[in-house]
N, C-alpha and C positions, 0 to 999 in steps of 0.2 A: 711446575714444570720448568726445567732449565734447558736451554739450548746452547750448545757449545760449538764454536767454529774455530779451528786452528789455522794458522798460516805461518810461513817463515822457514819451512824446511828447504832442503836443497843438498847440493854436493859440495864438499870442501875437502881440502887436503889435511892430513894429520897435522895437529898443532894450530889449526885455524879455529874460527869462532862462528857461531850462528846464534840468532835470537829467535825463539819461537814465541808466537802470540796466540792468545785464545780469547775470543770475544764471547762473553757470557750474556745471555738474556736474563733480565731480572736482577734483583739485588741478592747477590750471593755472599756478601761480605760477612754478615753477622751469624749466619746459621748454616754455613756449608763448609765442609772440608773441600779444598780446591787443590788440584795437583796435576802432575805430569807422570804418565806411565810410558813405558816403551816395550815393544815386542820385536825381537829379532827372529828371523826364520828358524823354525824348529825349537824355539824357546818359549817359556811361559812369559806372560805379561808381567813386568816388574815395576814397582814404584820407584820413581826417580827422585821426585821432590814434591812435598805436600805442605800446604799451609793450613793451619787449623782455623776455625772460625775466629774472625777478628784478628787474624794473623798473629795470634799469641805464641804459637809454637811452629817451628819449621822442622820438617824431616828431610834428610837427604840420604839416598842410598850410598852405601860404602864406596861403590865404584865411581861415584861422581862428586863425592865430598871434596870441597876445595876447588873444584873446576866449574861447577854449575851453580847458578844463583836463581832462585825463584822469587818473583816479586809480583805485586799487583797494583793497579791503578783503580782505586775504588770509584772515583768519579766517572771513569769511562767503562767500568765493569770489564776490565781487561786483566788477564793473567799472562805473565811472561816467564820464559825460561832462557836465561843467558847461558850459553854453553861455550866455554873457553877450553883451550888445550885439548881439542877433540882428538879422539883416538879411533882407529878402525873398529874397535870393539863397541863404540857408541853407535855404530850403524844399526838402525832400526826404524820402525814406524813409531812415531811419538804421538801419544794421545793426551788430550786434556780431559779431565774427569772431575765430577762433583758428587758429593755425598751429603745428604741432609743430616745435620748434626746439631739440632737446636739446643741441646744441653751442654754444648761446648766440651764434648767428650774427646777421647783420643782419636786422632785420624790415622788409623792403621794403613800402611802401604799395601793393602791387600786388594787386588783388582776386583774380586767378586763382591766386595762390599759397596762398590760405587755404582750408582744407578744411572748417572748421566755421563754420556761420552760424546766427544767430538768424532769427526770422521777419520782423523789421523793425518799426519804429515810425514813424509819420508825424509829421513836424514841419512846421508851416505858419506862416510869418511874414508878417503883413500889413503894408502900408505905411500 
């Protein structure tokens, strides 16, 4: 069982930055895909950035590539999302998610594959 708690959302003007944090219970480094998803009103939940087990591979959505950076602090069981050059289109609820992947398989950015979710944190970017 993995428990995830996000923090760090808020309101910012376009071009600004925010850092989201996700505190994970248990050791998720070696056997879990860990990542960030977001959901804007009226849209499907989409994968933003995902780390494979052991952080061997990183996925970024096309719309955030070059602006967002996912990272983790294994000692603290923390996952982060640094968001720079924010745009109004980045406005959404951001969720931390985890998926058990003991065989180090591919971490697809498909929301319904992830079993564990945080409560979400709102990010609002104004123009």
